[in-house]
N, C-alpha and C positions, 0 to 999 in steps of 0.2 A: 173715506167715510168714517164717522165717529160713532162709537157705541157707548151706551150708558149702562154701567153695572149697577143694578139695584141690589144692595146688600142689606139684608135684614139685620140691623145692628144688634138687636136683642137675641137673635139666634146664633150669630157668629161668636165663636169662642177664641178667635185670634190665633188659631193653630198655625197659620202661615203656609198651609199647603197650596192655597191658591196663588200666593205670592211666589212660591218656589217654582211652580210649574208654568207660570205665564211666560211665553217665549218673547214677549215684547216689554216685560217689566211695567205693565200697566197698573198693577195693584201694589199697595204698600200696607203695612200694619199701622194703624192710627195711634195717636197719642191720647185720645179721649176714651175714657172708660165707659162701657155700657152699663145698663142697670144690673147686670149680673156680675160685674167686676172684671170683665174681660176687655181687651183692647182689640176691637174689630178691625178688619181690613177696610180699606177705602180705595176708590179709583183715583189714582194720582195723575195719570196721563190718558184720558179718554181718546185723544186723537191718534194714539198709537195702537189701539185695539184692532185686531184683525178678525174678531168674532170666531175664534177657534173653539171657544166654549170649554176649554180644558179646565178652567177654574171652576165652572159650574159642575163638571163631572167629578172633580177631585174634592169638592167641599163635602165633608162628612156630615155637616149640619144642614145641607140643602138650603143655604142662606143666600145664594147668588143667582140672579137672573140677569139676562142681558137684553137690552132693547136698542134698536137703531135710533140714533138721535136725528131729528130733522135738520137738514142743512139750511143755514141762513144764506140765501143767495143775494149778493149785492146787486144793485141796479146796474143794468147793462147799457152801454152806449149804443147808439144806432138802432134803437128799438129792440134790442136783444138779439139781433141777428149777428152772431159771431162765427158762423160756420164759413170756413174757407174751402177752396177746392183742394183736394188731395188726390194725387194719382196713385192708385194701388192696383195690385193684381186682384183678380176675382176672389181667390181663396183668402188673401189677406183682408179684403173688405168684409168677407163673411166672418172672419175671426174677430175683427175690430167691432163689427156690429154685435156679435155675441157678448163681448166685454161691455159695450155701452148699454146693452139690454140687461146687464146684471150678472152675467156668467163669471163666477170667480173660481170655479173648479173645472178642470178638463183632464180626463183620463183617457189615454189613447194607446192603441197599438198601430202606429202610423203605417199606412199603405198608400200606394199611389191611387188616385190623384190627390188625396187629402194630406199628403206629407207637408205641403206648404202651410196648411192650417195649423198643424202641430208645431212646425218650426216657428211660425209667427207667435203663437200662444206661449210657447216655451220662453220666449224673450219678454213678451208683453205682460203676462199675468203676474209675475213677481213685482213688476212696477206698480201694479194697482192693488197689491196685497192678496193676490190669488194664488192658486196652487195648480201646477202642471205636473202630472206624473205619466211617465211612459211605461206601460205594462209590457211584460214579457210575452203575453199571448192575449188572444181575444177573451179567453176565459178569465184571466186575471183582471182584465179591464171590466168585465161584467161584474165581478165582485167589488171592484173599486167604486163603480157608479152606484152600487146599492147602499153604500154607507152614508153619504151626505144627506139624502132626503130625510131619514129618521132624525137626524141631528138638526133639522131645520135649515139646511143649506141646499141650494140648488146646484146642479152640475149639468154639464153638457157632454153626452157621449158623442163620439165621432159620427158623422153621417155615413150611411152605408155606401160601400164602394159600388160603382156601376159595373155591370158585366161588359166585357169587351165584345164588340160586334165582329 
């Protein structure tokens, strides 16, 4: 998924903080001067952006906002039906469904029976630009899941464990 950085060129002073903190080197300092005589940053590689929003946080001039770019979908053969049959375990299917529904963050303290969900997501989320963190306790995980929503990012806490009969 690609994200578009909207940089207010007249507000940006070209300090380079956003460029320095970007983990994917999406931003660069431009070569064109703005109206105030600064060289503002620009988005050099939008396809590499993972929407971490660190650049927005670090910008002292509050000159950066990020928007999701709509995907251009090519025409699909066979009427667009490209789903094939995939054999998966139930917990793996749940995990894959969460990813396809847009889950990019998963914070868990793995316990049975949900350990297979955590195992699958620990491998799959990095492939789609997501984050998987295993907490040291249930309390640590509760703190982890409270941070993404205020930053505009969704996350999925682990489902509650079932009591043994």
